[in-house]
N, CA, C and O atoms as a MOPAC input file, in Angstrom:
PM7 MOZYME 1SCF
protein

 N     95.76300 1    92.62400 1   102.87100 1
 C     97.22100 1    92.60800 1   102.80900 1
 C     97.74600 1    94.04100 1   102.79900 1
 O     97.15200 1    94.93400 1   102.19400 1
 N     98.84800 1    94.23400 1   103.46600 1
 C     99.50400 1    95.53600 1   103.51300 1
 C    100.86500 1    95.43700 1   102.82400 1
 O    101.31100 1    94.35200 1   102.45300 1
 N    101.51100 1    96.58400 1   102.66300 1
 C    102.87000 1    96.58300 1   102.11500 1
 C    103.80700 1    95.78800 1   103.02000 1
 O    104.70500 1    95.09700 1   102.53800 1
 N    103.59800 1    95.88700 1   104.32600 1
 C    104.40500 1    95.10900 1   105.26800 1
 C    104.24700 1    93.61500 1   105.01000 1
 O    105.23500 1    92.88300 1   104.94800 1
 N    103.00600 1    93.16600 1   104.86100 1
 C    102.75900 1    91.74400 1   104.62500 1
 C    103.47000 1    91.26900 1   103.36400 1
 O    104.08600 1    90.20300 1   103.35900 1
 N    103.38600 1    92.05900 1   102.29800 1
 C    104.06300 1    91.70200 1   101.04100 1
 C    105.56800 1    91.61600 1   101.24500 1
 O    106.20900 1    90.66700 1   100.79300 1
 N    106.13100 1    92.61600 1   101.93100 1
 C    107.57800 1    92.62400 1   102.18000 1
 C    107.99900 1    91.42000 1   103.01300 1
 O    108.98000 1    90.75300 1   102.68400 1
 N    107.26600 1    91.13500 1   104.09300 1
 C    107.62500 1    90.03400 1   104.97700 1
 C    107.60800 1    88.70300 1   104.22900 1
 O    108.54400 1    87.91000 1   104.34300 1
 N    106.55100 1    88.46000 1   103.46900 1
 C    106.45200 1    87.19700 1   102.74200 1
 C    107.56300 1    87.06000 1   101.69800 1
 O    108.14800 1    85.98500 1   101.55600 1
 N    107.85700 1    88.13100 1   100.97500 1
 C    108.91000 1    88.07700 1    99.95000 1
 C    110.28600 1    87.87600 1   100.58500 1
 O    111.10000 1    87.10400 1   100.08000 1
 N    110.53800 1    88.56200 1   101.67600 1
 C    111.84600 1    88.45400 1   102.33200 1
 C    112.02200 1    87.07400 1   102.94800 1
 O    113.10300 1    86.49000 1   102.87400 1
 N    110.96500 1    86.55300 1   103.55200 1
 C    111.07000 1    85.21600 1   104.13000 1
 C    111.28400 1    84.17100 1   103.03600 1
 O    112.07300 1    83.24300 1   103.21500 1
 N    110.59600 1    84.31300 1   101.91900 1
 C    110.77300 1    83.37000 1   100.81200 1
 C    112.21200 1    83.40200 1   100.29000 1
 O    112.75100 1    82.37600 1    99.87400 1
 N    112.80900 1    84.55500 1   100.31600 1
 C    114.19200 1    84.72100 1    99.84100 1
 C    115.20200 1    84.13900 1   100.81400 1
 O    116.23900 1    83.63000 1   100.39100 1
 N    114.91700 1    84.20400 1   102.11800 1
 C    115.91600 1    83.86400 1   103.13000 1
 C    115.62200 1    82.59400 1   103.91100 1
 O    116.54300 1    81.97600 1   104.44600 1
 N    114.36500 1    82.19200 1   103.98900 1
 C    113.92300 1    81.08300 1   104.84000 1
 C    114.20700 1    81.36700 1   106.30800 1
 O    114.46400 1    80.45000 1   107.08800 1
 N    114.15800 1    82.64300 1   106.67800 1
 C    114.37400 1    83.09500 1   108.04900 1
 C    115.39500 1    84.21400 1   108.07700 1
 O    116.41800 1    84.14700 1   107.39600 1
 N    115.11900 1    85.24200 1   108.86600 1
 C    116.04500 1    86.36700 1   108.94700 1
 C    115.82600 1    87.09900 1   110.26000 1
 O    114.79900 1    86.93600 1   110.92000 1
 N    116.80400 1    87.90200 1   110.62100 1
 C    116.71400 1    88.73400 1   111.81200 1
 C    116.50000 1    90.16500 1   111.35300 1
 O    117.18500 1    90.65300 1   110.45400 1
 N    115.53300 1    90.83400 1   111.98800 1
 C    115.21600 1    92.20800 1   111.62300 1
 C    115.51300 1    93.11900 1   112.81100 1
 O    115.20900 1    92.80100 1   113.96000 1
 N    116.11500 1    94.26000 1   112.49500 1
 C    116.36100 1    95.30400 1   113.48200 1
 C    115.21100 1    96.29400 1   113.37200 1
 O    114.88900 1    96.75400 1   112.27700 1
 N    114.60200 1    96.62100 1   114.48400 1
 C    113.38100 1    97.43400 1   114.51600 1
 C    113.68000 1    98.75500 1   115.21100 1
 O    114.22200 1    98.77500 1   116.31600 1
 N    113.32400 1    99.85800 1   114.55800 1
 C    113.45900 1   101.17300 1   115.17300 1
 C    112.10700 1   101.87600 1   115.06500 1
 O    111.63300 1   102.16600 1   113.96700 1
 N    111.49900 1   102.14500 1   116.21100 1
 C    110.23600 1   102.87300 1   116.22800 1
 C    110.52000 1   104.35900 1   116.09400 1
 O    111.44400 1   104.89000 1   116.70900 1
 N    109.70400 1   105.02000 1   115.27400 1
 C    109.91600 1   106.41800 1   114.90700 1
 C    108.70700 1   107.25100 1   115.33000 1
 O    107.56300 1   106.82400 1   115.17500 1
 N    108.97300 1   108.43200 1   115.85900 1
 C    107.94000 1   109.42700 1   116.12100 1
 C    108.11700 1   110.57200 1   115.13800 1
 O    109.24100 1   110.97800 1   114.84200 1
 N    107.00500 1   111.09000 1   114.63600 1
 C    107.08700 1   112.15700 1   113.63100 1
 C    106.31300 1   113.40500 1   114.03800 1
 O    105.94400 1   114.20300 1   113.17600 1
 N    106.06500 1   113.58800 1   115.30200 1
 C    105.29300 1   114.74900 1   115.75600 1
 C    106.05600 1   116.04300 1   115.50100 1
 O    107.27800 1   116.09700 1   115.63800 1
 N    105.32800 1   117.06400 1   115.13600 1
 C    105.91300 1   118.38600 1   114.95500 1
 C    106.90700 1   118.48600 1   113.82500 1
 O    107.76900 1   119.36400 1   113.83400 1
 N    106.80200 1   117.59300 1   112.84500 1
 C    107.71300 1   117.63300 1   111.70800 1
 C    109.09700 1   117.08400 1   112.02100 1
 O    110.00600 1   117.19500 1   111.19800 1
 N    109.26600 1   116.50000 1   113.18900 1
 C    110.55400 1   115.90900 1   113.58300 1
 C    110.55700 1   114.41900 1   113.27700 1
 O    109.50200 1   113.81000 1   113.09900 1
 N    111.73300 1   113.84500 1   113.21700 1
 C    111.89600 1   112.40500 1   113.09100 1
 C    112.68000 1   111.95600 1   114.31700 1
 O    113.89800 1   112.11600 1   114.37900 1
 N    111.97000 1   111.39400 1   115.28900 1
 C    112.58300 1   110.98600 1   116.55100 1
 C    112.67800 1   109.47100 1   116.64100 1
 O    111.73200 1   108.76000 1   116.30300 1
 N    113.82100 1   108.98300 1   117.09800 1
 C    114.01400 1   107.55600 1   117.35600 1
 C    113.48500 1   107.28700 1   118.76100 1
 O    113.95200 1   107.88500 1   119.72900 1
 N    112.51600 1   106.39300 1   118.86900 1
 C    111.83700 1   106.17800 1   120.14700 1
 C    112.35400 1   104.96200 1   120.89600 1
 O    112.79700 1   105.08100 1   122.03800 1
 N    112.30400 1   103.81800 1   120.27700 1
 C    112.75100 1   102.56000 1   120.88900 1
 C    113.24700 1   101.65100 1   119.79100 1
 O    112.93100 1   101.84100 1   118.61600 1
 N    114.03200 1   100.65600 1   120.18500 1
 C    114.54500 1    99.71400 1   119.19700 1
 C    114.60400 1    98.31300 1   119.78800 1
 O    114.64100 1    98.12800 1   121.00400 1
 N    114.61200 1    97.33900 1   118.89700 1
 C    114.67600 1    95.92800 1   119.29400 1
 C    115.08600 1    95.11700 1   118.07000 1
 O    115.19000 1    95.64000 1   116.96100 1
 N    115.31500 1    93.83800 1   118.29900 1
 C    115.51300 1    92.94200 1   117.15600 1
 C    114.54400 1    91.77200 1   117.29200 1
 O    114.05900 1    91.46000 1   118.38000 1
 N    114.27900 1    91.13700 1   116.15800 1
 C    113.30600 1    90.06100 1   116.11700 1
 C    113.77800 1    89.02500 1   115.10200 1
 O    114.20300 1    89.37600 1   114.00100 1
 N    113.70200 1    87.75500 1   115.47200 1
 C    114.03900 1    86.67300 1   114.54500 1
 C    112.75400 1    86.24800 1   113.84200 1
 O    111.79200 1    85.84400 1   114.49400 1
 N    112.73900 1    86.33900 1   112.52900 1
 C    111.57300 1    85.97600 1   111.72000 1
 C    111.79100 1    84.55200 1   111.22000 1
 O    112.66100 1    84.29800 1   110.38700 1
 N    110.98000 1    83.62000 1   111.74800 1
 C    111.16300 1    82.21000 1   111.38500 1
 C    109.94500 1    81.65500 1   110.64700 1
 O    109.81500 1    80.44600 1   110.46000 1
 N    109.07400 1    82.54200 1   110.24000 1
 C    107.89800 1    82.16000 1   109.46500 1
 C    107.30500 1    83.40400 1   108.83400 1
 O    107.66400 1    84.52400 1   109.19700 1
 N    106.39700 1    83.20800 1   107.88800 1
 C    105.80700 1    84.36400 1   107.20600 1
 C    104.32800 1    84.52900 1   107.52400 1
 O    103.58900 1    85.16000 1   106.76900 1
 N    103.90100 1    83.95900 1   108.64500 1
 C    102.46800 1    83.97600 1   108.96000 1
 C    102.02600 1    85.17900 1   109.79000 1
 O    100.82500 1    85.36600 1   109.98400 1
 N    102.94700 1    85.99600 1   110.28500 1
 C    102.52400 1    87.18500 1   111.03500 1
 C    102.02700 1    88.23700 1   110.04300 1
 O    102.62900 1    88.45200 1   108.99100 1
 N    100.94000 1    88.87200 1   110.39200 1
 C    100.35700 1    89.91400 1   109.54600 1
 C    100.45500 1    91.24600 1   110.27900 1
 O    100.72700 1    91.29300 1   111.47800 1
 N    100.23200 1    92.31000 1   109.54600 1
 C    100.43700 1    93.64700 1   110.09900 1
 C     99.68800 1    93.89300 1   111.40700 1
 O    100.29800 1    94.44000 1   112.32700 1
 N     98.41800 1    93.53100 1   111.56000 1
 C     97.74900 1    93.81800 1   112.84000 1
 C     98.48100 1    93.19400 1   114.03600 1
 O     98.55600 1    93.80500 1   115.10200 1
 N     99.01600 1    91.99100 1   113.86300 1
 C     99.75900 1    91.34400 1   114.94400 1
 C    101.08600 1    92.05900 1   115.19800 1
 O    101.48900 1    92.24700 1   116.34600 1
 N    101.75500 1    92.45000 1   114.12800 1
 C    103.02900 1    93.16300 1   114.26600 1
 C    102.80200 1    94.51400 1   114.93600 1
 O    103.56500 1    94.90100 1   115.82100 1
 N    101.76600 1    95.23200 1   114.52600 1
 C    101.45700 1    96.53400 1   115.12700 1
 C    101.16200 1    96.37400 1   116.62000 1
 O    101.57900 1    97.20400 1   117.42700 1
 N    100.45200 1    95.32000 1   116.98400 1
 C    100.16000 1    95.06300 1   118.39800 1
 C    101.45800 1    94.78700 1   119.16300 1
 O    101.62800 1    95.25100 1   120.29000 1
 N    102.36300 1    94.03800 1   118.55200 1
 C    103.67200 1    93.77700 1   119.15900 1
 C    104.41100 1    95.09500 1   119.38400 1
 O    104.96600 1    95.32500 1   120.45800 1
 N    104.41600 1    95.95700 1   118.36600 1
 C    105.10700 1    97.24700 1   118.46800 1
 C    104.43100 1    98.14500 1   119.50100 1
 O    105.11100 1    98.89100 1   120.20600 1
 N    103.11200 1    98.08500 1   119.60000 1
 C    102.39000 1    98.85900 1   120.61500 1
 C    102.78600 1    98.43600 1   122.02300 1
 O    102.70000 1    99.23100 1   122.95800 1
 N    103.21600 1    97.19500 1   122.17700 1
 C    103.67000 1    96.69600 1   123.46700 1
 C    104.91800 1    97.40000 1   123.98500 1
 O    105.30700 1    97.21400 1   125.13800 1
 N    105.54700 1    98.21200 1   123.12700 1
 C    106.73300 1    98.96100 1   123.54600 1
 C    106.39600 1   100.03200 1   124.57400 1
 O    107.26300 1   100.47900 1   125.32400 1
 N    105.12300 1   100.44200 1   124.60400 1
 C    104.70700 1   101.46500 1   125.54600 1
 C    104.94400 1   102.88900 1   125.08300 1
 O    104.74200 1   103.82700 1   125.85500 1
 N    105.37300 1   103.07300 1   123.82900 1
 C    105.55300 1   104.42600 1   123.29600 1
 C    104.55600 1   104.66000 1   122.17000 1
 O    104.13100 1   103.72500 1   121.49300 1
 N    104.19500 1   105.91500 1   121.98200 1
 C    103.29000 1   106.29700 1   120.89400 1
 C    104.13900 1   106.49500 1   119.64000 1
 O    104.79600 1   107.52500 1   119.49200 1
 N    104.12600 1   105.53000 1   118.75500 1
 C    104.95600 1   105.56700 1   117.54400 1
 C    104.09800 1   105.88100 1   116.32700 1
 O    102.90300 1   105.58700 1   116.29400 1
 N    104.73300 1   106.48500 1   115.33200 1
 C    104.04700 1   106.84500 1   114.09100 1
 C    104.50200 1   106.00200 1   112.91000 1
 O    103.77100 1   105.83900 1   111.93300 1
 N    105.70900 1   105.47100 1   113.00600 1
 C    106.27700 1   104.69900 1   111.90000 1
 C    107.31500 1   103.74000 1   112.46400 1
 O    107.74800 1   103.86600 1   113.61000 1
 N    107.70300 1   102.77800 1   111.63100 1
 C    108.73300 1   101.82600 1   112.03000 1
 C    109.69600 1   101.62900 1   110.86700 1
 O    109.29100 1   101.48900 1   109.71300 1
 N    110.96800 1   101.62300 1   111.20200 1
 C    112.01900 1   101.34400 1   110.21800 1
 C    112.55700 1    99.94400 1   110.51100 1
 O    113.00200 1    99.65800 1   111.62300 1
 N    112.50900 1    99.08500 1   109.50700 1
 C    112.96800 1    97.70700 1   109.65300 1
 C    114.19700 1    97.49200 1   108.77800 1
 O    114.19200 1    97.81700 1   107.59000 1
 N    115.23500 1    96.94800 1   109.37300 1
 C    116.48100 1    96.67600 1   108.67300 1
 C    116.82000 1    95.20000 1   108.85100 1
 O    116.73400 1    94.68000 1   109.96400 1
 N    117.19600 1    94.53300 1   107.79800 1
 C    117.71100 1    93.16900 1   107.96700 1
 C    119.03600 1    93.24800 1   108.69700 1
 O    119.88100 1    94.08000 1   108.36500 1
 N    119.22600 1    92.39400 1   109.68800 1
 C    120.44700 1    92.41800 1   110.49700 1
 C    121.65800 1    91.96300 1   109.70500 1
 O    122.79300 1    92.27500 1   110.06700 1
 N    121.42500 1    91.22700 1   108.62700 1
 C    122.53800 1    90.76800 1   107.79400 1
 C    122.03400 1    89.99900 1   106.60500 1
 O    120.94000 1    89.43500 1   106.63000 1
 N    122.82400 1    89.97800 1   105.57500 1
 C    122.46200 1    89.24300 1   104.36000 1
 C    122.41800 1    87.74400 1   104.61900 1
 O    121.80500 1    87.00000 1   103.85200 1
 N    123.06400 1    87.29200 1   105.69500 1
 C    123.13100 1    85.86400 1   105.98300 1
 C    121.83500 1    85.30000 1   106.53900 1
 O    121.75500 1    84.10000 1   106.80100 1
 N    120.82400 1    86.12700 1   106.72500 1
 C    119.53900 1    85.64300 1   107.24200 1
 C    119.48100 1    85.79400 1   108.73900 1
 O    119.58700 1    86.90500 1   109.25800 1
 N    119.31300 1    84.68700 1   109.44300 1
 C    119.26800 1    84.72700 1   110.90600 1
 C    120.65700 1    84.97000 1   111.46600 1
 O    121.63900 1    84.40200 1   110.98900 1
 N    120.73000 1    85.82400 1   112.48900 1
 C    121.99500 1    86.05400 1   113.18700 1
 C    121.76800 1    85.80300 1   114.66700 1
 O    120.64000 1    85.88700 1   115.15300 1
 N    122.83100 1    85.49700 1   115.37600 1
 C    122.74800 1    85.24200 1   116.81900 1
 C    122.31800 1    86.50900 1   117.55600 1
 O    122.52100 1    87.62300 1   117.07400 1
 N    121.71700 1    86.31700 1   118.73800 1
 C    121.24200 1    87.45000 1   119.53500 1
 C    122.33900 1    88.47200 1   119.81300 1
 O    122.10500 1    89.67400 1   119.68400 1
 N    123.53200 1    88.01500 1   120.19200 1
 C    124.60000 1    88.96600 1   120.51200 1
 C    125.02700 1    89.76400 1   119.28200 1
 O    125.36600 1    90.94200 1   119.39400 1
 N    125.01200 1    89.13300 1   118.12100 1
 C    125.33500 1    89.83400 1   116.87600 1
 C    124.23700 1    90.84900 1   116.56600 1
 O    124.52800 1    91.98400 1   116.18700 1
 N    122.98400 1    90.44600 1   116.72500 1
 C    121.86400 1    91.35200 1   116.46100 1
 C    121.90600 1    92.55400 1   117.40400 1
 O    121.68300 1    93.68500 1   116.97200 1
 N    122.18800 1    92.32200 1   118.67800 1
 C    122.26600 1    93.43300 1   119.64000 1
 C    123.37200 1    94.41500 1   119.25400 1
 O    123.17500 1    95.62900 1   119.29400 1
 N    124.52700 1    93.88400 1   118.88300 1
 C    125.65300 1    94.73800 1   118.48500 1
 C    125.31100 1    95.53900 1   117.24600 1
 O    125.57300 1    96.74000 1   117.18700 1
 N    124.72800 1    94.88500 1   116.25700 1
 C    124.36700 1    95.58800 1   115.01700 1
 C    123.27200 1    96.62100 1   115.26200 1
 O    123.28500 1    97.69400 1   114.65800 1
 N    122.33200 1    96.30800 1   116.13400 1
 C    121.27500 1    97.26300 1   116.46400 1
 C    121.86300 1    98.48000 1   117.16900 1
 O    121.49900 1    99.61300 1   116.85300 1
 N    122.76000 1    98.26200 1   118.11200 1
 C    123.40100 1    99.36600 1   118.81800 1
 C    124.15800 1   100.26100 1   117.83500 1
 O    124.06600 1   101.48600 1   117.91200 1
 N    124.90100 1    99.65400 1   116.91400 1
 C    125.63800 1   100.42700 1   115.91300 1
 C    124.68400 1   101.20700 1   115.01800 1
 O    124.93500 1   102.36700 1   114.69100 1
 N    123.59600 1   100.56900 1   114.62700 1
 C    122.61600 1   101.21400 1   113.75800 1
 C    121.98500 1   102.42700 1   114.45200 1
 O    121.90200 1   103.50200 1   113.85900 1
 N    121.54800 1   102.26500 1   115.68800 1
 C    120.89200 1   103.36400 1   116.40000 1
 C    121.87100 1   104.52000 1   116.60900 1
 O    121.49200 1   105.68200 1   116.46200 1
 N    123.11300 1   104.21700 1   116.94800 1
 C    124.10200 1   105.28800 1   117.09700 1
 C    124.29600 1   106.02600 1   115.77700 1
 O    124.38700 1   107.25300 1   115.75900 1
 N    124.36000 1   105.29000 1   114.68400 1
 C    124.51400 1   105.92100 1   113.37200 1
 C    123.28100 1   106.75600 1   113.02100 1
 O    123.40800 1   107.86100 1   112.49300 1
 N    122.08800 1   106.22800 1   113.31600 1
 C    120.85200 1   106.95300 1   113.01300 1
 C    120.68900 1   108.20200 1   113.86500 1
 O    120.06200 1   109.16800 1   113.43200 1
 N    121.24600 1   108.19400 1   115.07400 1
 C    121.20100 1   109.39800 1   115.90800 1
 C    121.94500 1   110.54400 1   115.24400 1
 O    121.61000 1   111.70900 1   115.45700 1
 N    122.94500 1   110.22500 1   114.44700 1
 C    123.69500 1   111.25500 1   113.74300 1
 C    123.20400 1   111.52100 1   112.34100 1
 O    123.49400 1   112.57300 1   111.77100 1
 N    122.45800 1   110.57800 1   111.77000 1
 C    122.04600 1   110.71800 1   110.37100 1
 C    120.70800 1   110.01900 1   110.15200 1
 O    120.65800 1   108.81500 1   109.90200 1
 N    119.61900 1   110.79700 1   110.24900 1
 C    118.28200 1   110.23200 1   110.08300 1
 C    118.03200 1   109.72800 1   108.65600 1
 O    117.12200 1   108.92700 1   108.43800 1
 N    118.82500 1   110.18600 1   107.68900 1
 C    118.59900 1   109.72700 1   106.31300 1
 C    118.89100 1   108.24100 1   106.15100 1
 O    118.55400 1   107.66900 1   105.11500 1
 N    119.49900 1   107.60400 1   107.13200 1
 C    119.70300 1   106.15300 1   107.07500 1
 C    118.37700 1   105.40800 1   107.01900 1
 O    118.33000 1   104.24400 1   106.62200 1
 N    117.30300 1   106.07900 1   107.41600 1
 C    115.97100 1   105.47200 1   107.32300 1
 C    115.68900 1   105.06100 1   105.88100 1
 O    114.94400 1   104.11200 1   105.63700 1
 N    116.27900 1   105.77000 1   104.93200 1
 C    116.06800 1   105.43600 1   103.51700 1
 C    116.55100 1   104.03300 1   103.17300 1
 O    116.10700 1   103.44900 1   102.18400 1
 N    117.45800 1   103.48900 1   103.98400 1
 C    117.98100 1   102.13900 1   103.74600 1
 C    117.09100 1   101.06800 1   104.36300 1
 O    117.37800 1    99.87700 1   104.25000 1
 N    116.01900 1   101.48900 1   105.01200 1
 C    115.14600 1   100.54300 1   105.71600 1
 C    113.90000 1   100.23700 1   104.90500 1
 O    113.63700 1   100.82900 1   103.85800 1
 N    113.15300 1    99.29500 1   105.43300 1
 C    111.77300 1    99.09500 1   105.01500 1
 C    110.99200 1    99.95200 1   105.99200 1
 O    110.93800 1    99.64100 1   107.18200 1
 N    110.39100 1   101.01900 1   105.51000 1
 C    109.82000 1   102.07000 1   106.34400 1
 C    108.30900 1   102.03900 1   106.19000 1
 O    107.79200 1   102.22600 1   105.08900 1
 N    107.58800 1   101.80300 1   107.30100 1
 C    106.13600 1   101.63300 1   107.27600 1
 C    105.45300 1   102.56100 1   108.27200 1
 O    106.01500 1   102.89200 1   109.31600 1
 N    104.23500 1   102.97700 1   107.93900 1
 C    103.43300 1   103.77500 1   108.87000 1
 C    102.60600 1   102.84800 1   109.75900 1
 O    102.74600 1   101.62700 1   109.68600 1
 N    101.75600 1   103.41800 1   110.58500 1
 C    100.94600 1   102.61900 1   111.52800 1
 C     99.95300 1   101.70900 1   110.82400 1
 O     99.43800 1   100.77300 1   111.43600 1
 N     99.67500 1   101.96200 1   109.55900 1
 C     98.76000 1   101.11500 1   108.79700 1
 C     99.48600 1   100.03400 1   108.00800 1
 O     98.85100 1    99.29300 1   107.25700 1
 N    100.80400 1    99.92600 1   108.16300 1
 C    101.57500 1    98.91900 1   107.44700 1
 C    101.84500 1    99.28700 1   106.00700 1
 O    102.18800 1    98.42600 1   105.19600 1
 N    101.69300 1   100.56500 1   105.67900 1
 C    101.93800 1   101.03800 1   104.31500 1
 C    103.32100 1   101.67300 1   104.23800 1
 O    103.79000 1   102.28900 1   105.19500 1
 N    103.96100 1   101.51500 1   103.09100 1
 C    105.31100 1   102.04600 1   102.89900 1
 C    105.33800 1   103.56000 1   102.99200 1
 O    104.43300 1   104.25800 1   102.53400 1
 N    106.40800 1   104.03700 1   103.60200 1
 C    106.69700 1   105.45500 1   103.66600 1
 C    108.02700 1   105.70500 1   102.95800 1
 O    108.82000 1   104.79000 1   102.73500 1
 N    108.24000 1   106.95800 1   102.61900 1
 C    109.51100 1   107.35900 1   102.02000 1
 C    109.97100 1   108.61300 1   102.74600 1
 O    109.17100 1   109.50500 1   103.02500 1
 N    111.24800 1   108.67700 1   103.04700 1
 C    111.81400 1   109.84100 1   103.70800 1
 C    112.47400 1   110.70700 1   102.64400 1
 O    113.46100 1   110.30700 1   102.02600 1
 N    111.92200 1   111.88700 1   102.43900 1
 C    112.48400 1   112.84400 1   101.48600 1
 C    113.22900 1   113.92600 1   102.24300 1
 O    113.00600 1   114.14300 1   103.43300 1
 N    114.12200 1   114.60300 1   101.52600 1
 C    114.80200 1   115.74800 1   102.11700 1
 C    113.79300 1   116.83500 1   102.40200 1
 O    112.87700 1   117.06900 1   101.61200 1
 N    113.95700 1   117.49000 1   103.51300 1
 C    113.08800 1   118.61700 1   103.85300 1
 C    113.58100 1   119.86200 1   103.13200 1
 O    114.78300 1   120.10200 1   103.01400 1
 N    112.65200 1   120.62400 1   102.66700 1
 C    113.00100 1   121.90600 1   102.05400 1
 C    113.16600 1   122.93000 1   103.16200 1
 O    112.38300 1   122.95400 1   104.11100 1
 N    114.18700 1   123.78200 1   103.04700 1
 C    114.33800 1   124.82000 1   104.07200 1
 C    113.11900 1   125.72500 1   104.10500 1
 O    112.56200 1   126.06700 1   103.06200 1
 N    112.72000 1   126.09900 1   105.26700 1
 C    111.57300 1   127.00000 1   105.42000 1
 C    112.00000 1   128.43000 1   105.12500 1
 O    113.09300 1   128.85700 1   105.49800 1
 N    111.14100 1   129.14400 1   104.46500 1
 C    111.38300 1   130.56700 1   104.21600 1
 C    111.03400 1   131.32600 1   105.48700 1
 O    109.92600 1   131.17900 1   106.00100 1
 N    111.96000 1   132.14100 1   106.00900 1
 C    111.63700 1   132.87200 1   107.23500 1
 C    110.47600 1   133.82800 1   107.01600 1
 O    110.35600 1   134.46700 1   105.97100 1
 N    109.64200 1   133.90600 1   108.01300 1
 C    108.50600 1   134.83100 1   107.96600 1
 C    108.88600 1   136.04900 1   108.79300 1
 O    109.18000 1   135.93700 1   109.98300 1
 N    108.87900 1   137.19400 1   108.16400 1
 C    109.22300 1   138.43800 1   108.85800 1
 C    107.95500 1   139.17800 1   109.21700 1
 O    107.05200 1   139.31000 1   108.39100 1
 N    107.88500 1   139.64600 1   110.41000 1
 C    106.70900 1   140.41300 1   110.85900 1
 C    106.97100 1   141.88400 1   110.70700 1
 O    106.10900 1   142.70100 1   111.02900 1

């Protein structure tokens, strides 16, 4: 079991189905890049991290982490609502990466991540 598996089972038990907004993240070079996004309707709790990771790998991008957001407190939402909310979320995240803190944030192993503020680098003078 991974942190993702625990989160998925608990969230499904709470909602009996929900829509999740997915944002794939790249972290190369100390950057936080938004790579691709999608939404998914969760109608059961039987998917495990290896299957989810394989689904995310199908995006065709090399991702390092994934940020998952519930599309709404109401559980499942219609596709058009999910698309609109995903578009709004990605636009907001393009301006403010700290919104990742509001997500369920997992690495490639399905373990929870946390986004902390970066400390300014001290300039190196030659």
